Backbone as a chain_set.jsonl record, in Angstrom:
{"seq": "MVELAEAGPSGRAADMGGPQILTMRDVAELRAKVLGRRLWVLELPRIGRAARGFRDGFHLCLDHVVGQITYEEYLRSVGG", "coords": {"N": [[128.751, 179.607, 99.836], [128.18, 176.904, 99.831], [130.268, 175.898, 98.287], [132.424, 176.479, 99.989], [131.803, 174.821, 102.176], [131.883, 172.274, 100.993], [134.542, 172.14, 100.314], [135.898, 171.531, 102.588], [137.8, 171.775, 105.728], [139.516, 174.864, 105.906], [140.588, 176.961, 107.215], [140.13, 180.418, 108.066], [137.474, 181.818, 106.308], [136.888, 184.167, 103.655], [135.24, 187.291, 104.305], [131.784, 187.827, 103.563], [128.82, 189.15, 102.069], [125.32, 189.947, 101.621], [122.972, 191.339, 99.195], [121.546, 193.296, 100.545], [121.09, 195.529, 103.328], [119.772, 194.913, 106.339], [117.799, 195.598, 109.217], [117.244, 193.945, 112.384], [114.584, 194.226, 112.953], [113.542, 194.678, 110.366], [114.038, 192.128, 109.26], [112.373, 190.489, 110.86], [109.857, 191.618, 110.258], [109.666, 191.159, 107.484], [109.626, 188.357, 107.45], [107.226, 187.838, 108.814], [105.461, 189.017, 107.008], [105.793, 187.387, 104.707], [104.919, 184.937, 105.721], [102.35, 185.623, 106.253], [101.432, 186.519, 108.715], [100.524, 188.251, 111.769], [102.465, 190.584, 113.617], [104.239, 191.308, 116.538], [106.574, 193.498, 117.633], [109.125, 193.771, 119.864], [111.177, 196.116, 121.009], [114.354, 195.974, 122.29], [116.909, 197.256, 124.431], [120.122, 197.662, 123.036], [123.048, 196.58, 124.19], [126.507, 196.649, 125.148], [129.744, 195.706, 123.698], [129.596, 194.119, 121.34], [127.009, 194.677, 120.415], [127.294, 197.407, 119.962], [129.121, 197.311, 117.882], [127.523, 196.196, 115.822], [125.595, 198.245, 115.637], [127.196, 200.352, 114.776], [127.931, 199.474, 112.292], [130.107, 197.785, 111.852], [129.99, 195.105, 111.293], [129.344, 194.715, 108.734], [129.981, 193.934, 105.307], [130.524, 195.554, 102.957], [132.271, 195.762, 100.857], [132.455, 193.291, 99.737], [130.144, 192.01, 98.464], [128.175, 189.265, 97.867], [125.76, 187.894, 97.512], [122.71, 187.737, 95.514], [119.962, 187.618, 95.557], [117.13, 188.985, 97.263], [116.317, 189.122, 100.802], [113.603, 188.714, 101.2], [112.912, 187.426, 98.791], [114.388, 185.083, 99.129], [113.092, 183.995, 101.425], [110.549, 183.496, 100.34], [111.221, 181.539, 98.497], [111.887, 179.352, 100.06], [109.649, 178.887, 101.463], [109.112, 180.504, 103.663]], "CA": [[128.79, 178.901, 101.074], [128.237, 175.478, 99.526], [131.641, 175.603, 97.853], [133.262, 176.485, 101.185], [131.504, 173.627, 102.963], [132.347, 171.089, 100.271], [136.008, 172.143, 100.238], [136.449, 171.037, 103.844], [138.482, 172.775, 106.555], [140.491, 175.665, 105.173], [140.908, 178.167, 107.974], [139.131, 181.481, 108.023], [136.979, 182.172, 104.98], [136.74, 185.606, 103.41], [133.941, 187.851, 104.659], [130.875, 187.988, 102.433], [127.524, 189.701, 102.45], [124.263, 189.897, 100.626], [122.703, 192.587, 98.495], [120.764, 194.226, 101.35], [121.401, 195.738, 104.74], [118.498, 194.88, 107.037], [117.808, 195.569, 110.673], [116.529, 192.778, 112.896], [113.159, 194.535, 112.788], [113.249, 194.407, 108.955], [114.033, 190.673, 109.085], [111.162, 189.979, 111.496], [108.689, 192.089, 109.516], [109.615, 190.444, 106.206], [109.212, 186.972, 107.706], [105.802, 187.882, 109.123], [104.772, 189.325, 105.752], [105.822, 186.203, 103.848], [104.094, 183.902, 106.343], [100.995, 186.122, 106.385], [101.115, 186.574, 110.146], [100.668, 189.524, 112.461], [103.745, 190.609, 114.309], [104.521, 192.257, 117.613], [108.018, 193.649, 117.754], [109.538, 194.37, 121.127], [112.525, 196.675, 120.889], [115.139, 195.881, 123.508], [118.147, 198.027, 124.321], [121.311, 196.932, 122.584], [124.142, 196.994, 125.061], [127.747, 195.895, 125.025], [130.614, 195.979, 122.552], [129.099, 193.475, 120.123], [125.862, 195.461, 119.957], [127.832, 198.663, 119.436], [129.697, 196.979, 116.58], [126.428, 196.097, 114.854], [125.0, 199.571, 115.503], [128.124, 201.199, 114.04], [128.139, 198.926, 110.955], [131.379, 197.073, 111.712], [129.762, 193.711, 110.889], [128.948, 194.729, 107.336], [131.123, 193.761, 104.395], [130.05, 196.202, 101.736], [133.238, 195.615, 99.771], [132.437, 191.921, 99.23], [128.762, 191.572, 98.347], [128.149, 188.04, 97.078], [124.387, 187.497, 97.223], [121.988, 188.434, 94.454], [118.533, 187.656, 95.82], [116.797, 189.686, 98.502], [115.891, 188.251, 101.886], [112.204, 188.347, 100.935], [112.92, 186.417, 97.73], [114.86, 183.846, 99.747], [112.024, 183.448, 102.269], [109.49, 182.951, 99.483], [111.712, 180.327, 97.824], [111.943, 178.236, 101.017], [108.36, 178.79, 102.133], [109.047, 181.292, 104.901]], "C": [[128.898, 177.4, 100.819], [129.649, 175.087, 99.116], [132.587, 175.562, 99.043], [133.064, 175.217, 102.004], [132.048, 172.369, 102.299], [133.863, 170.999, 100.213], [136.656, 171.605, 101.513], [137.173, 172.14, 104.599], [139.556, 173.532, 105.774], [140.901, 176.912, 105.941], [139.797, 179.183, 107.836], [138.762, 181.817, 106.588], [136.871, 183.691, 104.871], [135.344, 186.056, 103.834], [133.093, 187.973, 103.402], [129.542, 188.502, 102.937], [126.532, 189.58, 101.32], [123.97, 191.266, 100.044], [121.934, 193.623, 99.308], [121.384, 194.392, 102.729], [120.059, 195.861, 105.448], [118.715, 194.943, 108.538], [117.106, 194.291, 111.118], [115.021, 192.994, 112.79], [112.736, 194.25, 111.348], [113.106, 192.908, 108.709], [112.741, 190.084, 109.652], [109.915, 190.377, 110.705], [108.555, 191.386, 108.17], [109.14, 189.013, 106.398], [107.719, 186.914, 108.016], [104.982, 188.128, 107.856], [104.684, 188.092, 104.871], [104.925, 185.097, 104.405], [102.64, 184.327, 106.502], [100.528, 186.179, 107.83], [101.235, 188.0, 110.667], [101.929, 189.45, 113.308], [103.758, 191.674, 115.386], [106.023, 192.314, 117.732], [108.322, 194.385, 119.054], [110.98, 194.829, 120.971], [113.216, 196.603, 122.245], [116.405, 196.717, 123.353], [119.307, 197.127, 123.902], [122.491, 197.447, 123.393], [125.366, 196.13, 124.803], [128.505, 196.211, 123.749], [130.109, 195.36, 121.258], [127.923, 194.261, 119.548], [126.321, 196.782, 119.35], [128.432, 198.429, 118.051], [128.639, 196.864, 115.499], [125.828, 197.466, 114.581], [125.876, 200.485, 114.643], [128.482, 200.648, 112.657], [129.43, 198.16, 110.763], [131.209, 195.632, 111.252], [129.252, 193.623, 109.454], [130.181, 194.5, 106.477], [130.708, 194.268, 103.015], [130.999, 196.034, 100.557], [133.272, 194.198, 99.207], [131.011, 191.375, 99.236], [128.719, 190.39, 97.391], [126.73, 187.697, 96.637], [123.737, 188.32, 96.136], [120.492, 188.488, 94.688], [118.288, 188.363, 97.149], [116.376, 188.673, 99.559], [114.447, 187.807, 101.675], [112.121, 187.287, 99.841], [113.372, 185.06, 98.275], [113.757, 183.199, 100.579], [110.925, 182.821, 101.422], [109.941, 181.649, 98.814], [111.751, 179.121, 98.745], [110.638, 178.088, 101.794], [108.298, 179.476, 103.481], [109.967, 180.779, 105.927]], "O": [[129.633, 176.703, 101.52], [130.165, 174.058, 99.553], [133.464, 174.7, 99.103], [134.028, 174.611, 102.471], [132.609, 171.5, 102.967], [134.415, 169.907, 100.079], [137.838, 171.262, 101.511], [137.17, 173.297, 104.178], [140.384, 172.939, 105.083], [141.501, 177.822, 105.37], [138.657, 178.837, 107.523], [139.633, 182.07, 105.755], [136.775, 184.396, 105.875], [134.382, 185.295, 103.733], [133.615, 188.194, 102.309], [129.187, 188.306, 104.099], [126.867, 189.166, 100.21], [124.648, 192.242, 100.366], [121.689, 194.724, 98.815], [122.098, 193.52, 103.225], [119.298, 196.794, 105.193], [119.692, 194.407, 109.061], [116.447, 193.631, 110.315], [114.27, 192.046, 112.561], [111.687, 193.647, 111.123], [112.174, 192.467, 108.036], [112.089, 189.27, 108.997], [109.018, 189.557, 110.506], [107.444, 191.052, 107.757], [108.345, 188.508, 105.606], [107.023, 186.025, 107.526], [103.933, 187.515, 107.66], [103.616, 187.782, 104.343], [104.249, 184.402, 103.646], [101.787, 183.509, 106.844], [99.363, 185.916, 108.127], [101.937, 188.837, 110.099], [102.39, 188.365, 113.664], [103.335, 192.807, 115.159], [106.675, 191.286, 117.913], [107.826, 195.485, 119.294], [111.889, 194.013, 120.819], [112.702, 197.124, 123.235], [116.914, 196.863, 122.242], [119.441, 195.992, 124.36], [122.875, 198.611, 123.284], [125.258, 195.013, 124.299], [128.0, 196.88, 122.848], [130.176, 195.984, 120.199], [127.849, 194.484, 118.34], [125.785, 197.218, 118.332], [128.27, 199.254, 117.153], [128.819, 197.367, 114.39], [125.578, 197.816, 113.428], [125.362, 201.295, 113.872], [129.247, 201.274, 111.924], [129.823, 197.902, 109.626], [132.186, 194.996, 110.857], [128.783, 192.572, 109.019], [131.296, 194.835, 106.878], [130.567, 193.506, 102.058], [130.592, 196.147, 99.401], [134.043, 193.927, 98.286], [130.712, 190.401, 99.926], [129.166, 190.489, 96.248], [126.522, 187.255, 95.506], [124.146, 189.448, 95.861], [119.807, 189.315, 94.085], [119.132, 188.34, 98.045], [116.112, 187.512, 99.25], [114.105, 186.655, 101.942], [111.336, 186.344, 99.955], [112.809, 184.022, 97.927], [113.508, 181.999, 100.459], [110.426, 181.743, 101.744], [109.126, 180.755, 98.59], [111.658, 177.985, 98.28], [110.541, 177.248, 102.689], [107.522, 179.078, 104.35], [110.034, 181.329, 107.026]]}, "num_chains": 1, "name": "protein.A"}
């Protein structure tokens, strides 16, 4: 990402992803764990085409995994 930003405008960048597939619940729970806080998670219905795309995995880029650290490792490195 830094290389893309430093290169300046270049049109659409290639899709990229990290080493994990996490739900929004996973993300919230990991952040609470790292910060040492209790968490209430309210599940809301996901409606619409964009939500369907996420639910069906269309926003994943499994063929171009770039990241190497987990989300929890990242959170710990930046202090939550």
